[in-house]
N, CA, C and O atoms as CSV, one atom per row, in Angstrom:
chain,resi,resn,atom,element,x,y,z
A,1,MET,N,N,1.477,-0.986,0.199
A,1,MET,CA,C,-0.431,-0.239,-0.801
A,1,MET,C,C,1.067,0.883,-0.254
A,1,MET,O,O,2.068,0.831,0.461
A,2,ILE,N,N,0.528,1.576,-0.931
A,2,ILE,CA,C,0.979,3.649,-1.030
A,2,ILE,C,C,0.581,4.559,0.198
A,2,ILE,O,O,-0.595,4.851,0.416
A,3,THR,N,N,1.678,5.011,1.025
A,3,THR,CA,C,0.569,6.050,1.529
A,3,THR,C,C,1.757,6.853,1.703
A,3,THR,O,O,2.848,6.676,1.162
A,4,TYR,N,N,1.271,8.161,2.886
A,4,TYR,CA,C,2.146,8.970,2.113
A,4,TYR,C,C,2.305,9.897,3.791
A,4,TYR,O,O,2.096,10.989,4.319
A,5,ASN,N,N,2.743,8.729,4.017
A,5,ASN,CA,C,3.694,8.603,5.776
A,5,ASN,C,C,4.561,10.201,6.121
A,5,ASN,O,O,4.564,11.073,6.990
A,6,LYS,N,N,5.288,9.863,4.728
A,6,LYS,CA,C,6.657,11.012,4.925
A,6,LYS,C,C,6.095,12.390,4.886
A,6,LYS,O,O,6.645,13.217,5.613
A,7,LEU,N,N,5.074,12.776,4.146
A,7,LEU,CA,C,4.426,13.536,3.956
A,7,LEU,C,C,3.732,14.618,5.176
A,7,LEU,O,O,3.705,15.848,5.130
A,8,TRP,N,N,3.129,13.600,6.389
A,8,TRP,CA,C,2.615,14.010,6.929
A,8,TRP,C,C,4.002,14.037,8.104
A,8,TRP,O,O,3.983,14.797,9.072
A,9,ALA,N,N,4.988,13.226,7.866
A,9,ALA,CA,C,6.195,14.081,8.898
A,9,ALA,C,C,6.793,15.159,8.963
A,9,ALA,O,O,6.891,15.889,9.949
A,10,PHE,N,N,7.401,15.376,7.482
A,10,PHE,CA,C,7.948,16.088,6.483
A,10,PHE,C,C,6.978,17.424,6.970
A,10,PHE,O,O,7.557,18.358,7.525
A,11,MET,N,N,5.762,17.484,6.792
A,11,MET,CA,C,4.710,18.813,7.816
A,11,MET,C,C,4.668,19.466,8.804
A,11,MET,O,O,4.211,20.593,8.995
A,12,GLN,N,N,5.549,18.187,10.004
A,12,GLN,CA,C,5.975,18.871,11.122
A,12,GLN,C,C,7.145,19.065,11.056
A,12,GLN,O,O,7.699,18.352,11.893
A,13,THR,N,N,7.800,19.618,10.542
A,13,THR,CA,C,9.220,19.840,10.434
A,13,THR,C,C,8.863,21.856,10.382
A,13,THR,O,O,7.891,22.501,9.988
A,14,VAL,N,N,9.992,22.195,10.899
A,14,VAL,CA,C,9.718,23.140,10.643
A,14,VAL,C,C,10.314,24.242,9.233
A,14,VAL,O,O,11.503,24.488,9.026
A,15,ASN,N,N,9.957,24.405,8.981
A,15,ASN,CA,C,9.961,25.574,7.245
A,15,ASN,C,C,11.123,26.795,7.736
A,15,ASN,O,O,10.836,27.817,8.360
A,16,PRO,N,N,12.596,26.357,7.241
A,16,PRO,CA,C,13.447,27.540,7.790
A,16,PRO,C,C,13.418,28.974,6.831
A,16,PRO,O,O,14.148,29.964,6.887
A,17,GLU,N,N,12.464,28.711,6.090
A,17,GLU,CA,C,11.829,30.470,5.494
A,17,GLU,C,C,11.432,30.908,6.498
A,17,GLU,O,O,12.295,31.691,6.895
A,18,THR,N,N,10.421,30.870,7.341
A,18,THR,CA,C,9.577,31.546,8.595
A,18,THR,C,C,10.141,30.780,9.454
A,18,THR,O,O,10.527,31.740,10.121
A,19,GLY,N,N,10.543,29.871,10.049
A,19,GLY,CA,C,11.052,29.518,11.397
A,19,GLY,C,C,10.113,29.075,12.144
A,19,GLY,O,O,10.164,28.671,13.306
A,20,LYS,N,N,8.591,29.233,10.892
A,20,LYS,CA,C,6.976,28.117,12.136
A,20,LYS,C,C,7.490,26.517,11.004
A,20,LYS,O,O,8.004,26.153,9.947
A,21,ARG,N,N,6.671,25.972,12.620
A,21,ARG,CA,C,5.822,24.106,11.438
A,21,ARG,C,C,5.020,25.007,10.619
A,21,ARG,O,O,4.466,26.098,10.755
A,22,ARG,N,N,5.232,23.810,9.398
A,22,ARG,CA,C,4.801,23.565,8.433
A,22,ARG,C,C,3.078,23.373,8.716
A,22,ARG,O,O,2.612,22.920,9.761
A,23,ARG,N,N,2.605,23.641,8.019
A,23,ARG,CA,C,0.657,23.773,8.154
A,23,ARG,C,C,0.829,22.880,6.741
A,23,ARG,O,O,1.609,22.641,5.819
A,24,LEU,N,N,-0.998,22.455,7.484
A,24,LEU,CA,C,-1.466,21.529,6.239
A,24,LEU,C,C,-1.808,22.479,4.837
A,24,LEU,O,O,-1.449,22.296,3.674
A,25,HIS,N,N,-2.668,23.586,5.452
A,25,HIS,CA,C,-2.530,24.363,4.883
A,25,HIS,C,C,-2.155,24.514,4.284
A,25,HIS,O,O,-2.777,24.040,3.333
A,26,ASP,N,N,-1.035,25.124,3.881
A,26,ASP,CA,C,-0.326,26.077,3.081
A,26,ASP,C,C,0.313,24.559,2.071
A,26,ASP,O,O,1.482,24.509,1.686
A,27,LEU,N,N,-0.473,23.704,1.852
A,27,LEU,CA,C,-0.388,23.027,0.325
A,27,LEU,C,C,-1.046,23.614,0.040
A,27,LEU,O,O,-0.759,24.738,-0.372
A,28,TYR,N,N,-2.691,23.007,0.130
A,28,TYR,CA,C,-4.170,24.075,-0.911
A,28,TYR,C,C,-4.467,24.898,-1.067
A,28,TYR,O,O,-3.924,25.658,-0.265
A,29,ASP,N,N,-5.298,25.540,-1.883
A,29,ASP,CA,C,-5.147,26.608,-2.216
A,29,ASP,C,C,-6.732,27.343,-1.711
A,29,ASP,O,O,-7.898,27.056,-1.982
A,30,ASP,N,N,-6.153,28.311,-0.938
A,30,ASP,CA,C,-7.346,29.090,0.244
A,30,ASP,C,C,-8.065,29.420,0.422
A,30,ASP,O,O,-8.186,29.695,1.616
A,31,PRO,N,N,-9.515,29.814,-0.660
A,31,PRO,CA,C,-10.118,31.217,-0.882
A,31,PRO,C,C,-10.140,32.470,-0.495
A,31,PRO,O,O,-10.331,33.560,-1.034
A,32,ALA,N,N,-9.701,31.743,1.455
A,32,ALA,CA,C,-10.406,32.332,2.476
A,32,ALA,C,C,-9.047,34.080,2.799
A,32,ALA,O,O,-9.148,35.284,3.037
A,33,HIS,N,N,-7.953,33.031,2.577
A,33,HIS,CA,C,-6.461,33.460,2.294
A,33,HIS,C,C,-6.065,33.277,0.738
A,33,HIS,O,O,-5.365,32.454,0.148
A,34,PRO,N,N,-6.678,34.196,0.403
A,34,PRO,CA,C,-5.564,33.906,-1.133
A,34,PRO,C,C,-3.661,34.069,-1.334
A,34,PRO,O,O,-2.782,33.385,-1.858
A,35,ALA,N,N,-3.754,35.987,-0.233
A,35,ALA,CA,C,-2.619,36.063,-0.837
A,35,ALA,C,C,-1.205,35.737,0.300
A,35,ALA,O,O,-0.280,36.424,0.733
A,36,ARG,N,N,-1.786,33.883,0.520
A,36,ARG,CA,C,-1.444,33.786,2.066
A,36,ARG,C,C,-0.194,32.931,1.719
A,36,ARG,O,O,0.435,32.304,2.571
A,37,HIS,N,N,0.340,32.980,-0.581
A,37,HIS,CA,C,0.927,31.802,-0.898
A,37,HIS,C,C,0.642,32.219,-2.601
A,37,HIS,O,O,0.090,33.147,-3.193
A,38,GLU,N,N,1.335,31.008,-2.964
A,38,GLU,CA,C,1.343,30.748,-4.873
A,38,GLU,C,C,-0.063,29.756,-4.976
A,38,GLU,O,O,0.238,28.565,-5.055
A,39,PRO,N,N,-1.375,30.000,-4.987
A,39,PRO,CA,C,-2.134,28.834,-5.750
A,39,PRO,C,C,-1.498,27.889,-6.210
A,39,PRO,O,O,-0.502,28.245,-6.839
A,40,ILE,N,N,-1.715,26.524,-6.138
A,40,ILE,CA,C,-1.070,25.223,-7.263
A,40,ILE,C,C,-2.080,24.271,-7.752
A,40,ILE,O,O,-1.660,23.486,-8.603
A,41,GLY,N,N,-3.657,24.128,-7.316
A,41,GLY,CA,C,-3.814,23.706,-8.016
A,41,GLY,C,C,-4.360,22.981,-6.709
A,41,GLY,O,O,-5.559,23.244,-6.618
A,42,ILE,N,N,-4.085,22.454,-6.030
A,42,ILE,CA,C,-4.226,21.764,-4.942
A,42,ILE,C,C,-5.830,21.877,-3.981
A,42,ILE,O,O,-5.785,22.672,-3.042
A,43,SER,N,N,-6.734,21.373,-4.127
A,43,SER,CA,C,-7.580,21.279,-3.352
A,43,SER,C,C,-7.841,20.712,-1.464
A,43,SER,O,O,-7.151,19.893,-0.856
A,44,LYS,N,N,-8.807,21.335,-1.046
A,44,LYS,CA,C,-8.791,20.238,0.119
A,44,LYS,C,C,-9.211,18.980,1.039
A,44,LYS,O,O,-8.990,18.373,2.086
A,45,PRO,N,N,-10.339,19.074,-0.682
A,45,PRO,CA,C,-10.312,17.874,-0.341
A,45,PRO,C,C,-9.815,16.833,-1.363
A,45,PRO,O,O,-10.199,15.679,-1.174
A,46,THR,N,N,-9.088,17.055,-2.322
A,46,THR,CA,C,-7.992,16.119,-2.378
A,46,THR,C,C,-7.654,15.791,-1.146
A,46,THR,O,O,-7.920,14.659,-0.744
A,47,ILE,N,N,-6.911,16.855,-0.198
A,47,ILE,CA,C,-5.431,17.263,1.274
A,47,ILE,C,C,-6.640,16.029,2.334
A,47,ILE,O,O,-6.196,15.438,3.318
A,48,ASP,N,N,-7.726,15.908,1.989
A,48,ASP,CA,C,-9.103,15.123,2.219
A,48,ASP,C,C,-8.561,13.662,2.286
A,48,ASP,O,O,-8.424,13.164,3.403
A,49,ARG,N,N,-8.280,13.022,1.305
A,49,ARG,CA,C,-8.248,11.823,0.564
A,49,ARG,C,C,-6.959,11.352,1.112
A,49,ARG,O,O,-7.035,10.320,1.778
A,50,MET,N,N,-5.640,11.958,0.956
A,50,MET,CA,C,-4.205,11.379,1.121
A,50,MET,C,C,-4.125,11.165,2.530
A,50,MET,O,O,-3.268,10.443,3.041
A,51,ARG,N,N,-5.742,12.301,3.702
A,51,ARG,CA,C,-5.668,12.017,5.053
A,51,ARG,C,C,-5.964,9.929,5.588
A,51,ARG,O,O,-5.669,9.153,6.496
A,52,GLN,N,N,-7.048,9.959,3.675
A,52,GLN,CA,C,-7.654,8.951,3.899
A,52,GLN,C,C,-7.469,7.673,3.512
A,52,GLN,O,O,-8.134,6.642,3.607
A,53,GLY,N,N,-5.379,8.248,2.601
A,53,GLY,CA,C,-4.799,6.930,1.964
A,53,GLY,C,C,-5.897,6.639,0.897
A,53,GLY,O,O,-6.110,5.505,0.468
A,54,GLN,N,N,-6.546,7.701,0.518
A,54,GLN,CA,C,-6.994,7.203,-1.005
A,54,GLN,C,C,-5.569,7.467,-1.945
A,54,GLN,O,O,-4.367,7.591,-1.712
A,55,ALA,N,N,-6.360,7.475,-3.008
A,55,ALA,CA,C,-5.087,7.107,-4.525
A,55,ALA,C,C,-5.509,8.368,-4.996
A,55,ALA,O,O,-6.723,8.572,-5.022
A,56,ILE,N,N,-4.604,9.403,-5.439
A,56,ILE,CA,C,-4.804,11.353,-5.782
A,56,ILE,C,C,-3.541,10.716,-6.981
A,56,ILE,O,O,-2.977,9.623,-7.022
A,57,SER,N,N,-3.396,12.236,-8.092
A,57,SER,CA,C,-3.134,11.542,-9.233
A,57,SER,C,C,-1.456,12.235,-8.968
A,57,SER,O,O,-0.934,12.731,-7.970
A,58,LEU,N,N,-1.036,12.027,-10.150
A,58,LEU,CA,C,0.975,12.296,-10.355
A,58,LEU,C,C,1.043,13.263,-10.417
A,58,LEU,O,O,2.170,13.712,-10.209
A,59,GLU,N,N,-0.036,14.233,-10.726
A,59,GLU,CA,C,0.204,16.090,-11.060
A,59,GLU,C,C,0.267,16.019,-9.765
A,59,GLU,O,O,1.102,15.632,-8.947
A,60,THR,N,N,-0.630,16.404,-9.739
A,60,THR,CA,C,-1.155,16.611,-8.026
A,60,THR,C,C,0.132,15.919,-7.366
A,60,THR,O,O,-0.427,16.011,-6.273
A,61,ILE,N,N,0.977,15.497,-7.143
A,61,ILE,CA,C,1.795,14.443,-6.409
A,61,ILE,C,C,3.317,15.885,-7.122
A,61,ILE,O,O,4.012,16.697,-6.511
A,62,ASP,N,N,3.207,15.547,-8.510
A,62,ASP,CA,C,4.496,16.375,-9.133
A,62,ASP,C,C,3.973,17.900,-8.668
A,62,ASP,O,O,4.707,18.853,-8.933
A,63,ARG,N,N,2.638,18.139,-7.939
A,63,ARG,CA,C,2.854,20.059,-7.733
A,63,ARG,C,C,2.904,20.405,-6.287
A,63,ARG,O,O,3.028,21.549,-5.850
A,64,LEU,N,N,2.753,18.883,-5.304
A,64,LEU,CA,C,3.317,18.880,-3.740
A,64,LEU,C,C,4.678,18.950,-3.730
A,64,LEU,O,O,5.058,19.816,-2.942
A,65,CYS,N,N,5.916,18.158,-4.516
A,65,CYS,CA,C,6.517,18.243,-5.572
A,65,CYS,C,C,8.487,19.413,-5.652
A,65,CYS,O,O,9.677,19.610,-5.410
A,66,GLU,N,N,6.660,19.840,-6.440
A,66,GLU,CA,C,7.489,21.690,-6.817
A,66,GLU,C,C,7.372,21.911,-5.832
A,66,GLU,O,O,8.531,22.039,-5.437
A,67,ARG,N,N,6.335,22.175,-4.526
A,67,ARG,CA,C,6.251,23.364,-3.824
A,67,ARG,C,C,7.099,23.169,-2.562
A,67,ARG,O,O,7.884,23.879,-1.933
A,68,LEU,N,N,6.605,21.871,-2.441
A,68,LEU,CA,C,7.666,21.668,-0.683
A,68,LEU,C,C,9.360,20.947,-1.413
A,68,LEU,O,O,9.862,19.986,-0.830
A,69,GLY,N,N,9.982,21.482,-2.535
A,69,GLY,CA,C,11.227,21.361,-3.131
A,69,GLY,C,C,11.821,19.860,-2.972
A,69,GLY,O,O,13.010,19.546,-2.901
A,70,LEU,N,N,10.349,18.765,-2.923
A,70,LEU,CA,C,10.466,17.670,-2.592
A,70,LEU,C,C,10.605,16.762,-3.884
A,70,LEU,O,O,10.503,17.271,-5.000
A,71,GLN,N,N,10.925,14.926,-3.651
A,71,GLN,CA,C,11.146,13.843,-4.382
A,71,GLN,C,C,9.573,13.325,-4.172
A,71,GLN,O,O,8.890,13.873,-3.307
A,72,PRO,N,N,9.002,12.218,-5.017
A,72,PRO,CA,C,8.121,11.849,-4.702
A,72,PRO,C,C,7.812,10.862,-3.860
A,72,PRO,O,O,6.785,10.442,-3.326
A,73,GLY,N,N,9.719,10.407,-3.875
A,73,GLY,CA,C,10.294,9.468,-3.068
A,73,GLY,C,C,10.708,9.573,-1.355
A,73,GLY,O,O,11.006,8.672,-0.570
A,74,ASP,N,N,10.582,11.152,-1.139
A,74,ASP,CA,C,10.679,12.513,0.102
A,74,ASP,C,C,9.612,12.055,0.617
A,74,ASP,O,O,9.528,12.000,1.844
A,75,ILE,N,N,8.075,11.426,-0.573
A,75,ILE,CA,C,6.729,11.922,0.112
A,75,ILE,C,C,5.201,10.911,0.085
A,75,ILE,O,O,4.019,10.951,0.426
A,76,LEU,N,N,5.942,10.265,-0.401
A,76,LEU,CA,C,5.827,8.650,-0.402
A,76,LEU,C,C,6.034,7.472,0.671
A,76,LEU,O,O,6.699,7.784,1.659
A,77,ASP,N,N,5.649,6.436,0.613
A,77,ASP,CA,C,5.433,5.651,1.056
A,77,ASP,C,C,5.187,4.576,0.762
A,77,ASP,O,O,3.976,4.511,0.977
A,78,ARG,N,N,5.632,3.247,0.253
A,78,ARG,CA,C,4.817,1.935,0.717
A,78,ARG,C,C,5.347,0.946,1.526
A,78,ARG,O,O,6.514,0.552,1.529
A,79,GLN,N,N,4.535,0.611,2.131
A,79,GLN,CA,C,4.186,-0.438,2.640
A,79,GLN,C,C,3.965,-1.415,2.265
A,79,GLN,O,O,3.339,-1.554,1.215
A,80,PRO,N,N,4.325,-2.267,2.866
A,80,PRO,CA,C,4.089,-4.421,2.169
A,80,PRO,C,C,2.931,-3.888,3.704
A,80,PRO,O,O,3.028,-3.066,4.615
A,81,GLY,N,N,1.552,-5.267,3.114
A,81,GLY,CA,C,0.626,-5.910,3.092
A,81,GLY,C,C,-0.585,-5.163,2.325
A,81,GLY,O,O,-0.617,-4.451,1.321
A,82,GLU,N,N,-1.647,-5.666,3.299
A,82,GLU,CA,C,-3.281,-5.280,1.816
A,82,GLU,C,C,-2.995,-3.997,1.632
A,82,GLU,O,O,-2.597,-3.047,2.307
A,83,GLN,N,N,-3.391,-4.288,0.232
A,83,GLN,CA,C,-3.300,-3.771,-0.974
A,83,GLN,C,C,-5.156,-3.128,-0.724
A,83,GLN,O,O,-6.050,-3.938,-0.480
A,84,PRO,N,N,-5.376,-1.939,-0.818
A,84,PRO,CA,C,-6.155,-0.533,-0.791
A,84,PRO,C,C,-6.839,-0.692,-1.775
A,84,PRO,O,O,-6.449,-0.164,-2.817
A,85,ALA,N,N,-8.790,-1.914,-1.777
A,85,ALA,CA,C,-9.125,-1.526,-3.016
A,85,ALA,C,C,-9.391,-0.580,-3.970
A,85,ALA,O,O,-10.353,0.087,-3.588
A,86,TYR,N,N,-9.019,-0.245,-4.944
A,86,TYR,CA,C,-8.026,0.398,-6.516
A,86,TYR,C,C,-9.567,0.499,-7.000
A,86,TYR,O,O,-10.052,0.780,-5.904
A,87,THR,N,N,-10.133,0.482,-7.451
A,87,THR,CA,C,-10.967,0.261,-8.743
A,87,THR,C,C,-10.999,0.919,-9.986
A,87,THR,O,O,-10.676,2.097,-10.141
A,88,ARG,N,N,-11.351,0.234,-10.787
A,88,ARG,CA,C,-11.339,1.132,-12.451
A,88,ARG,C,C,-12.983,0.898,-12.543
A,88,ARG,O,O,-13.128,-0.251,-12.125
A,89,PRO,N,N,-14.327,1.443,-12.896
A,89,PRO,CA,C,-14.982,0.999,-13.763
A,89,PRO,C,C,-14.721,0.848,-14.809
A,89,PRO,O,O,-14.034,1.345,-15.702
A,90,GLU,N,N,-15.855,-0.524,-14.482
A,90,GLU,CA,C,-15.143,-1.717,-16.513
A,90,GLU,C,C,-16.049,-0.798,-17.091
A,90,GLU,O,O,-16.771,0.087,-16.632
A,91,LYS,N,N,-15.752,-1.377,-18.562
A,91,LYS,CA,C,-16.535,0.044,-20.064
A,91,LYS,C,C,-16.904,-0.953,-20.000
A,91,LYS,O,O,-16.474,-2.052,-19.649
A,92,GLU,N,N,-17.676,-0.597,-20.325
A,92,GLU,CA,C,-19.572,-1.139,-21.375
A,92,GLU,C,C,-18.970,-1.602,-22.233
A,92,GLU,O,O,-18.153,-0.867,-22.788
A,93,VAL,N,N,-19.135,-3.173,-22.757
A,93,VAL,CA,C,-18.450,-3.410,-24.353
A,93,VAL,C,C,-20.214,-3.485,-25.251
A,93,VAL,O,O,-21.388,-3.678,-24.937
A,94,GLN,N,N,-19.269,-3.145,-26.682
A,94,GLN,CA,C,-21.010,-2.465,-27.290
A,94,GLN,C,C,-20.739,-3.724,-28.517
A,94,GLN,O,O,-21.574,-3.914,-29.401
C-alpha cells in the first residue's frame, strides 16, 4: 500500500524560511486567504483524500513536490501488506 506518511512527517518540521512549523493549509488553495501563498491547484478535498490513504493523481504529487522542493520518494512510502481496493469502472462492451 502506498502511504503519505513521509509527507505528514515532513509537515511536522520547521520551515527554515519562516521559522515556523509547516501547516497543511499551506499546501492547498485557500480561498479565504488568497494572499497567503501562490496557488498550486490542490484542493482541500484532495488533502482529505490523502489523509484517508486514497489515491491522488501524479499531477498532484508533482505539484506537492514542486511546492515543497522534494522528490516523490520524499513524500510517498510503500508499506507491505494489504492493498487497498482501488477499482476502475468497467467499460461497457458495445
